[in-house]
FIKOLZA-1660 file (N, C-alpha, C; in steps of 0.1 Angstrom, whole numbers, plus 5000, padded with zeros to 4 digits):
% residues 67
   i   px   py   pz ch aa at
   1 3303 3108 7201  A  M  N
   1 3289 3111 7206  A  M CA
   1 3284 3097 7212  A  M  C
   2 3277 3098 7223  A  A  N
   2 3271 3086 7228  A  A CA
   2 3259 3082 7220  A  A  C
   3 3257 3069 7218  A  S  N
   3 3245 3064 7211  A  S CA
   3 3234 3062 7221  A  S  C
   4 3222 3063 7216  A  S  N
   4 3211 3061 7225  A  S CA
   4 3207 3047 7224  A  S  C
   5 3203 3042 7236  A  K  N
   5 3198 3028 7237  A  K CA
   5 3183 3028 7241  A  K  C
   6 3176 3018 7237  A  R  N
   6 3162 3017 7241  A  R CA
   6 3160 3003 7248  A  R  C
   7 3150 3003 7256  A  I  N
   7 3146 2990 7262  A  I CA
   7 3132 2987 7259  A  I  C
   8 3130 2974 7255  A  G  N
   8 3116 2969 7252  A  G CA
   8 3113 2959 7263  A  G  C
   9 3101 2960 7268  A  I  N
   9 3096 2951 7278  A  I CA
   9 3084 2944 7273  A  I  C
  10 3084 2931 7272  A  Y  N
  10 3073 2923 7267  A  Y CA
  10 3070 2912 7277  A  Y  C
  11 3057 2910 7280  A  W  N
  11 3053 2900 7289  A  W CA
  11 3040 2893 7284  A  W  C
  12 3040 2880 7289  A  G  N
  12 3028 2872 7285  A  G CA
  12 3024 2864 7297  A  G  C
  13 3017 2853 7295  A  E  N
  13 3012 2845 7306  A  E CA
  13 3023 2838 7314  A  E  C
  14 3034 2834 7307  A  E  N
  14 3044 2826 7313  A  E CA
  14 3057 2833 7316  A  E  C
  15 3061 2843 7308  A  K  N
  15 3074 2849 7310  A  K CA
  15 3074 2864 7307  A  K  C
  16 3084 2871 7312  A  I  N
  16 3086 2885 7308  A  I CA
  16 3100 2885 7301  A  I  C
  17 3101 2894 7291  A  T  N
  17 3113 2895 7283  A  T CA
  17 3117 2909 7282  A  T  C
  18 3130 2912 7285  A  V  N
  18 3135 2926 7284  A  V CA
  18 3145 2925 7272  A  V  C
  19 3144 2935 7263  A  V  N
  19 3153 2936 7252  A  V CA
  19 3160 2949 7252  A  V  C
  20 3173 2950 7251  A  E  N
  20 3180 2962 7250  A  E CA
  20 3184 2964 7236  A  E  C
  21 3181 2976 7230  A  F  N
  21 3183 2979 7216  A  F CA
  21 3193 2991 7215  A  F  C
  22 3201 2990 7204  A  E  N
  22 3210 3001 7200  A  E CA
  22 3209 3002 7185  A  E  C
  23 3204 3013 7180  A  K  N
  23 3203 3015 7165  A  K CA
  23 3194 3004 7159  A  K  C
  24 3183 3001 7166  A  N  N
  24 3173 2991 7161  A  N CA
  24 3179 2977 7160  A  N  C
  25 3190 2975 7167  A  T  N
  25 3196 2961 7168  A  T CA
  25 3196 2957 7182  A  T  C
  26 3190 2945 7185  A  P  N
  26 3190 2940 7198  A  P CA
  26 3204 2937 7203  A  P  C
  27 3208 2942 7215  A  L  N
  27 3221 2939 7221  A  L CA
  27 3219 2928 7231  A  L  C
  28 3209 2928 7240  A  K  N
  28 3207 2918 7250  A  K CA
  28 3192 2914 7250  A  K  C
  29 3190 2901 7251  A  I  N
  29 3176 2896 7253  A  I CA
  29 3176 2888 7265  A  I  C
  30 3168 2891 7275  A  V  N
  30 3168 2884 7288  A  V CA
  30 3153 2881 7291  A  V  C
  31 3150 2868 7294  A  S  N
  31 3137 2864 7298  A  S CA
  31 3137 2858 7312  A  S  C
  32 3126 2859 7319  A  A  N
  32 3124 2854 7332  A  A CA
  32 3110 2848 7333  A  A  C
  33 3108 2837 7340  A  P  N
  33 3095 2831 7341  A  P CA
  33 3086 2840 7351  A  P  C
  34 3074 2841 7348  A  L  N
  34 3065 2847 7358  A  L CA
  34 3059 2837 7367  A  L  C
  35 3060 2840 7380  A  G  N
  35 3054 2831 7390  A  G CA
  35 3039 2832 7391  A  G  C
  36 3033 2821 7392  A  S  N
  36 3018 2821 7394  A  S CA
  36 3014 2815 7407  A  S  C
  37 3022 2818 7417  A  N  N
  37 3020 2812 7430  A  N CA
  37 3013 2821 7440  A  N  C
  38 3004 2829 7434  A  T  N
  38 2996 2838 7443  A  T CA
  38 2985 2831 7450  A  T  C
  39 2985 2832 7463  A  N  N
  39 2975 2825 7471  A  N CA
  39 2963 2835 7472  A  N  C
  40 2952 2831 7465  A  T  N
  40 2940 2839 7465  A  T CA
  40 2932 2840 7478  A  T  C
  41 2935 2831 7488  A  T  N
  41 2929 2831 7500  A  T CA
  41 2936 2840 7510  A  T  C
  42 2948 2845 7507  A  S  N
  42 2956 2853 7516  A  S CA
  42 2951 2867 7516  A  S  C
  43 2950 2874 7527  A  P  N
  43 2946 2888 7527  A  P CA
  43 2956 2897 7521  A  P  C
  44 2968 2892 7518  A  F  N
  44 2978 2900 7512  A  F CA
  44 2979 2898 7496  A  F  C
  45 2970 2890 7491  A  S  N
  45 2970 2888 7476  A  S CA
  45 2961 2899 7470  A  S  C
  46 2967 2907 7461  A  S  N
  46 2960 2917 7455  A  S CA
  46 2967 2921 7442  A  S  C
  47 2962 2930 7434  A  N  N
  47 2968 2934 7422  A  N CA
  47 2981 2942 7426  A  N  C
  48 2981 2949 7437  A  L  N
  48 2992 2957 7442  A  L CA
  48 3004 2947 7445  A  L  C
  49 3001 2936 7451  A  T  N
  49 3012 2926 7454  A  T CA
  49 3018 2921 7441  A  T  C
  50 3009 2918 7431  A  D  N
  50 3014 2914 7418  A  D CA
  50 3023 2925 7411  A  D  C
  51 3019 2937 7412  A  E  N
  51 3026 2948 7406  A  E CA
  51 3040 2950 7413  A  E  C
  52 3040 2948 7426  A  I  N
  52 3053 2949 7434  A  I CA
  52 3062 2938 7429  A  I  C
  53 3057 2926 7428  A  Q  N
  53 3065 2914 7424  A  Q CA
  53 3070 2916 7410  A  Q  C
  54 3062 2922 7400  A  I  N
  54 3067 2924 7387  A  I CA
  54 3078 2935 7387  A  I  C
  55 3076 2946 7395  A  T  N
  55 3085 2956 7396  A  T CA
  55 3099 2951 7401  A  T  C
  56 3098 2943 7411  A  A  N
  56 3110 2937 7417  A  A CA
  56 3117 2928 7407  A  A  C
  57 3110 2920 7399  A  M  N
  57 3115 2912 7389  A  M CA
  57 3122 2920 7378  A  M  C
  58 3116 2931 7374  A  L  N
  58 3122 2940 7364  A  L CA
  58 3135 2946 7369  A  L  C
  59 3135 2950 7381  A  Q  N
  59 3147 2956 7387  A  Q CA
  59 3158 2946 7388  A  Q  C
  60 3155 2934 7391  A  K  N
  60 3165 2923 7392  A  K CA
  60 3171 2920 7378  A  K  C
  61 3162 2919 7368  A  I  N
  61 3167 2916 7355  A  I CA
  61 3176 2927 7350  A  I  C
  62 3172 2940 7352  A  L  N
  62 3180 2951 7347  A  L CA
  62 3194 2951 7354  A  L  C
  63 3194 2949 7367  A  K  N
  63 3206 2950 7375  A  K CA
  63 3215 2938 7372  A  K  C
  64 3210 2926 7372  A  D  N
  64 3218 2914 7369  A  D CA
  64 3224 2914 7356  A  D  C
  65 3218 2920 7346  A  N  N
  65 3223 2920 7332  A  N CA
  65 3229 2933 7328  A  N  C
  66 3231 2942 7337  A  H  N
  66 3238 2955 7335  A  H CA
  66 3231 2963 7323  A  H  C
  67 3218 2963 7324  A  I  N
  67 3210 2970 7313  A  I CA
  67 3207 2984 7319  A  I  C
% end
């Protein structure tokens, strides 16, 4: 029978961490720094832009680490 795995996503001011669990035991722990290079004078800076950047970062973490 295949075991179930869970993913925990934790983020703070400086980094985002993804943890892959199996049976309450961490298998992989991956962290990536959060960029704070948003230009507030740009017409393209918005919460949506931040959300897209975070989504892209999560996708990259998951893909690069085969999670």
